[in-house]
C-alpha positions as CSV (number, residue, x, y, z in Angstrom):
1,X,14.0,38.9,-13.8
2,X,15.4,35.4,-13.0
3,X,16.6,34.8,-16.6
4,X,18.5,38.2,-16.4
5,X,20.0,37.2,-12.5
6,X,21.1,33.7,-14.5
7,X,23.1,35.3,-16.9
8,X,24.6,37.8,-14.8
9,X,25.9,34.9,-12.5
10,X,27.2,33.1,-15.7
11,X,29.1,36.2,-17.0
12,X,30.8,37.0,-13.6
13,X,31.4,32.8,-13.5
14,X,33.2,33.4,-16.7
15,X,35.1,36.5,-15.8
16,X,36.4,34.5,-12.8
17,X,37.6,31.5,-14.7
18,X,39.2,33.4,-17.4
19,X,41.2,35.5,-14.8
20,X,42.2,32.5,-13.1
21,X,43.4,30.7,-16.4
22,X,45.6,33.9,-17.6
23,X,46.8,34.5,-14.1
24,X,47.8,30.5,-14.2
25,X,49.5,30.7,-17.5
26,X,51.4,33.5,-16.8
27,X,52.4,33.4,-13.1
28,X,52.3,29.1,-12.9
29,X,52.9,28.6,-16.6
30,X,50.4,25.7,-16.6
31,X,48.5,26.9,-19.3
32,X,48.7,28.0,-22.7
33,X,49.9,31.6,-22.9
34,X,48.9,32.4,-26.5
35,X,45.1,31.2,-25.5
36,X,45.4,33.4,-22.3
37,X,46.1,36.2,-24.5
38,X,43.1,35.3,-27.0
39,X,40.9,34.9,-23.8
40,X,41.7,38.6,-22.5
41,X,40.2,40.6,-25.1
42,X,36.9,38.3,-24.8
43,X,37.1,38.7,-21.1
44,X,37.6,42.6,-20.9
45,X,34.3,42.6,-23.4
46,X,32.3,40.7,-21.1
47,X,33.4,42.8,-18.2
48,X,32.4,45.8,-20.4
49,X,29.0,43.7,-20.9
50,X,28.5,43.6,-16.9
51,X,29.6,47.4,-16.4
52,X,27.0,48.8,-18.9
53,X,23.8,46.5,-17.1
54,X,23.6,48.5,-14.2
55,X,24.6,51.1,-12.0
56,X,25.3,48.1,-9.3
57,X,27.3,45.8,-11.6
58,X,29.3,48.9,-12.4
59,X,30.3,50.2,-8.9
60,X,31.4,46.5,-8.4
61,X,33.2,45.7,-11.2
62,X,34.8,49.0,-11.7
63,X,35.8,49.0,-7.8
64,X,37.4,45.6,-8.3
65,X,39.6,46.6,-11.3
66,X,40.5,50.1,-9.6
67,X,41.7,48.3,-6.4
68,X,43.3,45.6,-8.3
69,X,45.4,48.5,-10.0
70,X,46.1,50.1,-7.4
71,X,47.9,47.4,-5.6
72,X,50.0,46.2,-8.5
73,X,48.2,43.4,-9.4
74,X,48.5,44.1,-12.8
75,X,51.4,42.2,-13.8
76,X,51.3,40.8,-17.6
77,X,49.7,42.1,-21.0
78,X,47.2,39.9,-20.9
79,X,45.8,41.6,-17.7
80,X,46.8,45.2,-19.1
81,X,44.9,44.5,-22.1
82,X,41.5,43.8,-20.4
83,X,41.9,46.8,-18.5
84,X,42.5,49.0,-21.4
85,X,39.6,47.7,-22.7
86,X,37.4,48.3,-19.5
87,X,38.5,51.7,-19.7
88,X,38.0,52.6,-23.2
89,X,34.5,51.1,-22.7
90,X,33.9,53.5,-19.7
91,X,35.0,56.2,-21.2
92,X,32.9,55.8,-24.3
93,X,30.0,55.2,-22.3
94,X,30.7,57.8,-19.9
95,X,31.1,60.5,-22.6
96,X,27.9,59.3,-24.5
97,X,26.1,59.3,-21.1
98,X,25.1,55.5,-20.9
99,X,27.1,54.7,-18.0
100,X,25.1,54.8,-14.5
101,X,27.7,53.8,-11.4
102,X,26.5,53.7,-8.1
103,X,29.5,55.5,-6.8
104,X,28.7,54.1,-2.7
105,X,29.5,50.6,-4.2
106,X,32.1,51.3,-6.1
107,X,33.7,53.2,-3.0
108,X,32.9,50.3,-0.6
109,X,34.0,47.4,-3.3
110,X,37.4,49.4,-3.7
111,X,37.8,49.4,0.0
112,X,37.0,46.1,0.5
113,X,38.8,44.6,-2.3
114,X,41.8,46.8,-1.8
115,X,41.8,45.4,1.7
116,X,41.6,41.7,0.6
117,X,44.3,42.1,-2.3
118,X,46.6,43.9,0.5
119,X,45.8,40.7,3.0
120,X,46.5,38.1,0.5
121,X,49.5,39.5,-0.5
122,X,51.1,39.3,3.2
123,X,49.6,35.8,3.9
124,X,51.1,34.7,0.6
125,X,54.1,36.0,2.2
126,X,53.6,34.3,5.4
127,X,52.7,31.1,3.8
128,X,56.3,30.9,2.3
129,X,58.4,30.9,5.4
130,X,59.0,27.6,6.1
131,X,58.8,27.3,10.1
132,X,55.3,28.8,10.0
133,X,53.9,25.4,8.3
134,X,54.7,23.5,11.0
135,X,51.6,22.1,13.2
136,X,51.0,24.6,16.5
137,X,48.2,24.7,18.6
138,X,46.8,27.6,21.2
139,X,44.8,30.7,20.6
140,X,47.4,32.5,18.3
141,X,47.4,29.8,15.8
142,X,43.6,29.5,15.8
143,X,43.6,33.7,14.9
144,X,46.4,33.3,12.1
145,X,44.5,30.4,10.5
146,X,41.3,32.4,10.7
147,X,43.2,35.2,9.3
148,X,45.0,32.9,6.4
149,X,41.4,31.7,5.6
150,X,39.8,35.2,5.6
151,X,42.0,36.7,3.2
152,X,42.7,33.6,1.1
153,X,39.1,33.7,0.3
154,X,39.0,37.5,0.4
155,X,35.8,37.4,2.5
156,X,36.2,41.1,3.1
157,X,34.8,41.3,-0.1
158,X,32.0,39.5,0.8
159,X,31.5,41.4,3.9
160,X,31.1,44.6,1.3
161,X,28.5,43.2,-0.8
162,X,26.6,41.9,2.1
163,X,26.8,45.4,3.6
164,X,25.6,46.8,0.2
165,X,23.1,44.5,-0.1
166,X,21.5,45.5,3.5
167,X,21.7,49.1,3.3
168,X,21.3,50.4,-0.5
169,X,19.4,47.5,-1.5
170,X,21.7,46.2,-4.0
171,X,20.4,42.9,-5.4
172,X,20.9,39.7,-3.8
173,X,22.4,38.0,-7.0
174,X,26.0,40.0,-6.8
175,X,26.3,37.9,-3.8
176,X,26.3,35.0,-5.7
177,X,28.1,36.8,-8.6
178,X,31.3,37.6,-6.1
179,X,31.3,33.8,-5.0
180,X,30.9,32.7,-8.9
181,X,33.4,35.5,-10.1
182,X,36.0,33.0,-9.1
183,X,38.5,35.5,-7.4
184,X,37.9,34.7,-4.4
185,X,38.7,31.5,-4.5
186,X,42.1,30.2,-4.0
187,X,43.9,28.1,-6.8
188,X,46.4,26.3,-4.3
189,X,46.1,24.1,-1.4
190,X,46.9,25.6,1.8
191,X,48.4,24.2,4.9
192,X,48.1,26.7,7.6
193,X,47.3,23.8,10.5
């Protein structure tokens, strides 16, 4: 059991690192796009392995993928390739009767991840406004800083995972996986105080 948990954490960590690499390659142009494109099928396959592991892993992964699609975050060919691999595999597993998905897990993660994506977009827009970068004080600024950090680190998804762990006995390892996945770690330094 411990070996399986460690393997799941490593797989989620790989997905997070590769998604960050691909995103930075296309959006920030700091890494090699050809390598990012070559990395995308491997990432898609690893994602599919995680989905096939158990119903909770499938619910978490599919909830994240669907929310990212609905929020319009699939913005390059590498990400489109990953999504195509995932959905092709889901259809094949579903038709063959090998796919098991916790629907409650999928719905909670879909909702929480969607809230985080929308909030993260708002925070990104807000942080680009120059006059908001000036140092301020007061209760409103404290709330603003909390909101920025909440959505920058995508805390709603952590809350969703904790809720699932406490209510339907989702294994604790998925909380660590959500952190190791890396999508909840911002890639830039923030200056909000």
